[in-house]
N, C-alpha and C positions, 0 to 999 in steps of 0.2 A: 323786430318791428322796424319798418323803414319809413322815415319821415323826410319829406321834401318841402322846402319853401322856395317858391320861384316868383319872379316878377312877371306879371302879364302887362306888357307895354301898351297893348291896345286899350285896355280899360284902366291902366295904372293901379291895379290891385295886386296885392300879394296873395298867392294861392298856397294854402297848406294842404299837403297830401300825405296821408298816413296809410301805409299798406295799399297804395293805389286809390284810396278814396279821398275825394276833394272836400275840404272844409274851409272854404273861402271866408265866409262870414265869421266863423269861429277864429280863424287865424288873424283877421283884422281886429277882432275884439281883444284877443290876447295881446296883440301888438300895442293897441291903445292902452291896455292895462299896464303893460311893461313900461311904457313911457311915463306913466304916473308913478310906477314902482321906482323907477330910476330917480325921479325928483325927490322922493322920500327915502332913498337909499334902502329900499326893501328888496328882497330877493326877486330875481326875474322868474317869470312863469315859463317853463320849458316843456317840450313834448318829449316823450310820452307823459301824459297827465297822470298824476296819482289820484286816488279816490278823494283824498283831502283837497287837492287842487280843483278837481271837478266840482266838489261840493261848494268850495269857495267861489268859483266862477258862477255857479247857479245862484248862490246867494246874492251876488252882485247884479245878476240879470233880474232877479226878483225885486231887488231894491229899486233898480232903474225903471221897472215896470209899474211900481206903485204910483197911484194917481198924482200925488204931490210932486214926485220926482219926474214922472213922464211929461207932465205939462209945465215943469219948471215954475211952479207956483203961478200959473197963468201967463207967463211971459212968452210962450210959444203959441202960434196960431193952431187952429184945429188941424190944418193940413200938415204942419210940422209935427204935431203930436202923432198923427196917424203914420207918417213916414218913420218916425222914431220907433213907434210900437212895432211896425212891420219888421224893421231891422233887428230889434231885440228879439222878436219871436223867431226870426230866421236863425239868429245865434243860438237861441234856446234849443231849437230843433236840431241844429248841427251838433251841439253839445250832447244832447240825448242820443243821437245816432253814434257819435264818437264813443260814448260810454257803452252802448250796446255792442259795437264792433270791437271793443277792446276789453271786454269782460269786466267792466266796472258797474257798480250799482248806479242806476240812473237817479240823480238827485231830484228831489221834488222842488218845483218852482212855485212857492206860495207867497203871494203878496197881498 
């Protein structure tokens, strides 16, 4: 398995590519999770993902998509909520595609 992480200077986004398939949103989500992991001295999430890690990531996405977390208890405008939901659904779709492409069981996102 070949994993590449590169900076896209034009859009200032990191791009994750595994076996030639791009997972930009998933890469950014994992990078954000790793920043939190570092604060709490938890192990870093690395690629290739294991089944347990994919399940853990999907649980985090499901939690973030729950209504009380998505709207941050009414602190976000409806526009911000829609943008956040679109971003999380894109991460979810890329994680599902990653699992299919890497012979992992696709975790269920239930919130």
